[in-house]
C-alpha positions as a Markdown table, in Angstrom:
| # | Residue | x | y | z |
|---|---|---|---|---|
| 1 | Met | 94.5 | 85.1 | 118.8 |
| 2 | Thr | 96.1 | 87.9 | 120.8 |
| 3 | Ala | 95.3 | 90.8 | 118.4 |
| 4 | Arg | 91.7 | 91.8 | 117.6 |
| 5 | Ala | 90.2 | 89.6 | 114.9 |
| 6 | His | 88.9 | 91.1 | 111.7 |
| 7 | Val | 87.2 | 88.0 | 110.2 |
| 8 | Arg | 85.1 | 85.1 | 111.7 |
| 9 | Trp | 85.3 | 82.1 | 109.4 |
| 10 | Ala | 82.0 | 80.4 | 108.5 |
| 11 | Arg | 83.3 | 77.0 | 109.6 |
| 12 | Gly | 84.9 | 78.2 | 112.8 |
| 13 | Gly | 88.0 | 80.1 | 113.8 |
| 14 | Glu | 89.0 | 83.7 | 113.1 |
| 15 | Ala | 91.6 | 85.7 | 111.4 |
| 16 | Arg | 93.4 | 89.1 | 111.4 |
| 17 | Val | 94.2 | 90.7 | 108.0 |
| 18 | Val | 97.9 | 91.5 | 107.8 |
| 19 | Arg | 97.9 | 93.0 | 104.3 |
| 20 | Ile | 95.4 | 93.5 | 101.5 |
| 21 | Asp | 95.5 | 95.0 | 98.0 |
| 22 | Ala | 93.4 | 94.4 | 94.8 |
| 23 | Gln | 95.2 | 91.1 | 94.0 |
| 24 | Ala | 96.4 | 89.6 | 97.2 |
| 25 | Ile | 95.5 | 89.2 | 100.9 |
| 26 | Val | 97.6 | 87.9 | 103.8 |
| 27 | Leu | 95.9 | 86.8 | 107.1 |
| 28 | Arg | 96.9 | 85.3 | 110.4 |
| 29 | Ser | 94.3 | 82.7 | 111.1 |
| 30 | Thr | 93.5 | 80.4 | 114.0 |
| 31 | Val | 92.6 | 77.6 | 111.5 |
| 32 | Pro | 94.4 | 76.3 | 108.4 |
| 33 | Ser | 93.1 | 76.1 | 104.9 |
| 34 | Pro | 94.9 | 74.1 | 102.3 |
| 35 | Pro | 96.3 | 75.6 | 99.0 |
| 36 | Gly | 93.6 | 75.7 | 96.4 |
| 37 | Ser | 90.7 | 75.8 | 98.9 |
| 38 | Arg | 88.3 | 78.7 | 99.2 |
| 39 | Ile | 87.5 | 80.0 | 102.7 |
| 40 | Glu | 84.6 | 82.2 | 103.6 |
| 41 | Gly | 83.9 | 84.4 | 106.6 |
| 42 | Thr | 82.3 | 87.7 | 107.7 |
| 43 | Leu | 83.9 | 90.9 | 108.9 |
| 44 | Val | 83.9 | 91.5 | 112.6 |
| 45 | Gly | 82.7 | 94.9 | 113.8 |
| 46 | Gly | 81.8 | 96.2 | 110.4 |
| 47 | Glu | 79.2 | 98.9 | 110.2 |
| 48 | Lys | 77.2 | 97.1 | 107.5 |
| 49 | Glu | 74.1 | 95.1 | 108.3 |
| 50 | Pro | 74.3 | 92.2 | 107.5 |
| 51 | Pro | 78.1 | 91.9 | 108.0 |
| 52 | Ala | 80.2 | 92.0 | 104.9 |
| 53 | Lys | 81.5 | 88.7 | 103.5 |
| 54 | Leu | 85.1 | 87.8 | 102.7 |
| 55 | Arg | 85.9 | 85.0 | 100.4 |
| 56 | Val | 89.5 | 84.0 | 99.8 |
| 57 | Lys | 91.1 | 81.5 | 97.3 |
| 58 | Val | 94.1 | 80.2 | 99.3 |
| 59 | His | 97.5 | 80.0 | 97.7 |
| 60 | Gly | 99.5 | 79.1 | 100.8 |
| 61 | Ser | 99.0 | 78.1 | 104.4 |
| 62 | Lys | 102.0 | 78.1 | 106.8 |
| 63 | Lys | 101.9 | 77.1 | 110.5 |
| 64 | Gln | 103.6 | 79.6 | 112.7 |
| 65 | Pro | 105.5 | 78.9 | 116.0 |
| 66 | Glu | 102.8 | 80.7 | 117.9 |
| 67 | Gly | 100.3 | 78.0 | 116.7 |
| 68 | Asp | 98.3 | 80.1 | 114.2 |
| 69 | Phe | 98.6 | 80.0 | 110.5 |
| 70 | Val | 99.5 | 82.6 | 107.8 |
| 71 | Leu | 97.1 | 82.3 | 104.9 |
| 72 | Glu | 98.1 | 83.9 | 101.6 |
| 73 | Gly | 95.6 | 84.1 | 98.8 |
| 74 | Arg | 93.4 | 86.2 | 96.5 |
| 75 | Pro | 90.2 | 87.9 | 97.6 |
| 76 | Leu | 87.2 | 86.7 | 95.5 |
| 77 | Asp | 84.3 | 89.0 | 94.5 |
| 78 | Leu | 85.4 | 91.7 | 96.9 |
| 79 | Pro | 83.5 | 95.0 | 96.4 |
| 80 | Arg | 85.5 | 98.1 | 96.6 |
| 81 | Glu | 83.7 | 99.3 | 99.8 |
| 82 | Thr | 84.5 | 96.1 | 101.6 |
| 83 | Arg | 88.1 | 96.2 | 100.6 |
| 84 | Glu | 88.3 | 99.8 | 101.8 |
| 85 | Ala | 86.7 | 98.7 | 105.1 |
| 86 | Ile | 89.3 | 96.0 | 105.5 |
| 87 | Glu | 92.1 | 98.4 | 104.7 |
| 88 | Gly | 90.8 | 100.6 | 107.5 |
| 89 | Met | 90.9 | 97.7 | 109.9 |
| 90 | Val | 94.5 | 96.9 | 108.9 |
| 91 | Arg | 95.5 | 100.6 | 109.5 |
| 92 | Glu | 93.9 | 100.6 | 112.9 |
| 93 | Gly | 95.7 | 97.4 | 113.9 |
């Protein structure tokens, strides 16, 4: 992944959050996850100890010409503080 990763997946790979709001999340991921699946990871570089968790119910996964995947889904059990931390990461790039 050329841009800095925001998430490290529990089963390997990483992702960068493209967009997030209360109901939806879009990520560029080094690994796919089929629609209907749930994928879990931890935030990279967060200030929290232990690192904050991110769980996503995947609605769509599309392979990109660059070889990575766009995952679209819904964040699960996401505390407001964690969502705000992710929003800050997205703003920073």
